Every structure is written in structure tokens, then in C-alpha cells.
N, C-alpha and C positions, 0 to 999 in steps of 0.2 A: 491449539495444534496439529498439523497435518500429520502424519508419518507416513511411509512409504517402507511397506512388505519387501524383504526380494526371494523370491522364491529360489530354497539352493541348488532345483537346476543351471541353475544358473556356473555356481561352481564345478558341475563337472565336467564342462570345456576348462580348458589353460586360454582364459585372461585376466589379466597382469590386473592387479588391482587398485590402480592411478586410473585407467580405463572405466573402471567401474565409478571411479566415480570423480571422473570424469559426466559420464554415464550424468548421475546423479545433480550434479551441476546444472546441464544445459536441462536435464527434466523442471529442477528446480527452479532456472529460470523462469523455465514455462507457468508456471503456474502460480510464481508471482506476477505475474503479467498479465494473466488471466485477474489476481486478486485486484490491481495496481487501477483494470480499467475499468473495474465494479466501482473502484474508491471513483471515482476523476466522474464516473456516472452522478454517484451522490452528491457530489458537491456542484453536478454542474445544475441538477435540482434544487439547489438554495438561490430564492431571492438575490437580486442585485440593489439596496438603494444607497444611496450614496450622501445623501442625507437623514441617517438614520432617527436621528431626533428633532428633524424639523416638520412643523404642521401635526397628524393627530400625534404623534407618538410625544414625548415627554419624561422625563430625565427617569418618571418613577417604574417607566413603562419596558420592557423585557426587549429588545432588540431579540430579532430572529432573524433579519441579513445579515449579507454582508456587502459592504462597499467593492465598487466594482475592482482595485487596488490589488487585496482581501479574496478573491477569489480567484483575480489573474494567480495570486503569489505561491497562492496553493496549488493550483491546476499546474503552473513551472514547476515550485518544485516541489511536484507527489515523482516517488521517485525508487528505488530497490539500491535495498544496498549489496556491497559485492560480497556474494557469498563465502560464506567459512565454515572451517575445520576442523569437530569439536567434537575428541573419542567417540573416532567411530560418524560422528553424524556429520550432512551438509549443511550449516541452516543460512538467515540473511532476514534483513527483514525490511517492510517496505512505508514509506514516515516521507516526512517533510521537512527539508533545507530551506537554506537560503533567507533572503528578506523578499518582505512587498517594497509596493514602489513608495507607500503611505509615512508615511515624517512626522511621529509624535518630539515631540519632548523628552520622553522614556528613552525611545529609538528611535536618536536623527539620524540613521543612514536606511531604516524603515522599521513593518513589524516581522519580526521575525517569524515565519510561517509554522511555526513548530506554535508559537505558542498560541498564533489564531485555533489551527486548528485542535490544541488541546483546550479551547475557551469553546467554537462551535461543538466540539464533541461529548463534553463533558456538563457547560452551560457554567454563566457565573455568576456575580450577582447581578450584573445589569444586561444579560447575554442567555436569552434561555435556552436549554437544553437541543441540536441538532445535532443528534448523533450519525457520525455519514461514512467510518469504518466500521461498524456496530453491524448495522442492516446489507454492509458490501460482502463481508466475512460469513452471517448467514447463507447472502442467497445464492452466493458460490462456491462457495468451499469444497463442495462434496465435484464440482467439474472441475476445479482444480487441480480435486486430488485424481481426480480423473484421466483429467491431463497430463502429469504428469506422470502416473502409472505409466501409458501409452507409450509418452516421449521416450521413458527410456527401457520401454522393452522396444523399442523398433532399433534404441539404437543399441541394446546386444544380442535381437536378431539378426541386424547390420553386422556388429563384430564377431557373429556367429557361422556366421554363411562370407568370415574372407577366407 
């Protein structure tokens, strides 16, 4: 979890607390966007195979690919949740929603994107572990924190100059 520290100098000026929280929302959205883009890039690296059990693969081999509908569903279903304020902090989540277009007996409306993402991230009895979120977070954590701090400082400077 990233934490942004707010300098006490900001409160030396007459700035409304609601404005500060609004600026925190904007800064958080900036960082969440960077992280979501990094996860999207990791999903793009996963190879596509629309018939994973055909040919050289057998039911005893763990698959490490996605079908085109699963990959498309993950890319389309990735999003940033609405921000929430809890105990003086502003939080959001990045996750997967909706369904892909691959209908199965268990999921006649399509597989849930969150289920597919969890199976890809952690692996299953038939799917090899192919992390997409953890590498993305490791790669862009500091960039996201820096972008949030920069956005917050820009917003605050703009308010102080008014």
C-alpha cells in the first residue's frame, strides 16, 4: 500500500479540508491509472491459444496461455473503483469486473473476469501460475507514488496562488 505524507506547511494556509480531500482523490486517481496501465501491459504479454488442450498439450500439462476471449475480457474488465474515504484516508482498488464472452456450463453468461484473473495470478491445478499484478506493482510502485505526490503538490500550489 502506498502512503502519501502531507506536509504541515500546507495547513499554514487557509485551505478548506474538502479541497484537500478533493486533491487527494485526483492524486490517487493519477497513481491508480499508472498501476492499471502496468497491469494491462502484463496481460498483453500472456500468449493466446484458443485451443489450449489440443495438439502437444494434454490434460496433464498445465496451460500458461489465455484464450482470446479471456484476454479480451481481462483487458476490458480492468478498472479503477470509485474512491472511498475511511478514517481520514482516501482509498481505491484496481480490479476486474464483468464477464468475458466464453460461455461454459458453469458460467453460461461467460466466465467472470475476476475468476480468470485470480486463476492466472495464482495458478490452479490445470493452469500454471503467471503473475500479472505483482510484477506490475513492483515495477511501477515508485513511479505511481511520485506521480501522486506531484499531482497533489500541483493542485495545492494552484490553490495557494488563488
